[in-house]
C-alpha positions as CSV (number, residue, x, y, z in Angstrom):
1,M,12.9,-15.6,-1.2
2,T,14.4,-13.6,1.7
3,K,12.6,-12.5,4.8
4,H,12.8,-8.8,3.6
5,Q,11.1,-9.7,0.3
6,F,8.3,-11.5,2.1
7,I,7.8,-8.6,4.5
8,A,7.7,-6.1,1.6
9,G,5.2,-8.3,-0.2
10,M,3.0,-8.7,2.8
11,G,3.1,-4.9,3.4
12,M,2.2,-4.1,-0.2
13,G,-0.6,-6.7,-0.2
14,L,-2.0,-5.3,3.1
15,A,-2.0,-1.8,1.9
16,A,-3.5,-2.7,-1.5
17,G,-6.3,-4.7,0.3
18,A,-7.0,-1.8,2.6
19,A,-7.2,0.7,-0.2
20,L,-9.4,-1.7,-2.3
21,G,-11.7,-2.3,0.7
22,M,-12.1,1.4,1.3
23,A,-12.9,2.0,-2.4
24,M,-15.5,-0.8,-2.4
25,S,-17.3,0.3,0.8
26,G,-19.8,2.6,-1.0
27,T,-19.8,5.6,1.3
28,K,-18.9,9.1,0.3
29,K,-17.0,8.2,-2.8
30,R,-15.0,11.4,-3.0
31,E,-13.5,11.0,0.5
32,I,-12.8,7.3,-0.1
33,K,-11.1,8.1,-3.4
34,R,-8.9,10.7,-1.7
35,A,-8.0,8.2,1.1
36,A,-7.2,5.5,-1.5
37,D,-5.0,7.9,-3.4
38,K,-3.1,8.8,-0.2
39,A,-2.8,5.1,0.7
40,I,-1.4,4.3,-2.8
41,K,1.1,7.1,-2.5
42,A,2.1,6.0,1.0
43,V,2.6,2.4,-0.2
44,G,4.8,3.7,-3.0
45,E,7.0,5.5,-0.5
46,V,7.2,2.5,1.8
47,V,8.2,0.2,-1.1
48,E,10.8,2.7,-2.3
49,N,12.2,3.0,1.3
50,L,12.3,-0.8,1.7
51,S,14.0,-1.4,-1.6
52,D,16.6,1.3,-0.8
53,N,17.3,-0.3,2.6
54,I,17.5,-3.8,1.1
55,G,19.7,-2.6,-1.7
56,M,17.6,-3.6,-4.6
């Protein structure tokens, strides 16, 4: 495992945990759902950029 893979994995885990935590909080579900959707899209973009930079 290289350092880049570790960092990418940590970033994905952090973003997934934040999105899940927001989704489970129970306040205004519509706003949370929108924020989670945005977070998931952002994570996808970050992973894509990281994989392009790493050369995967």
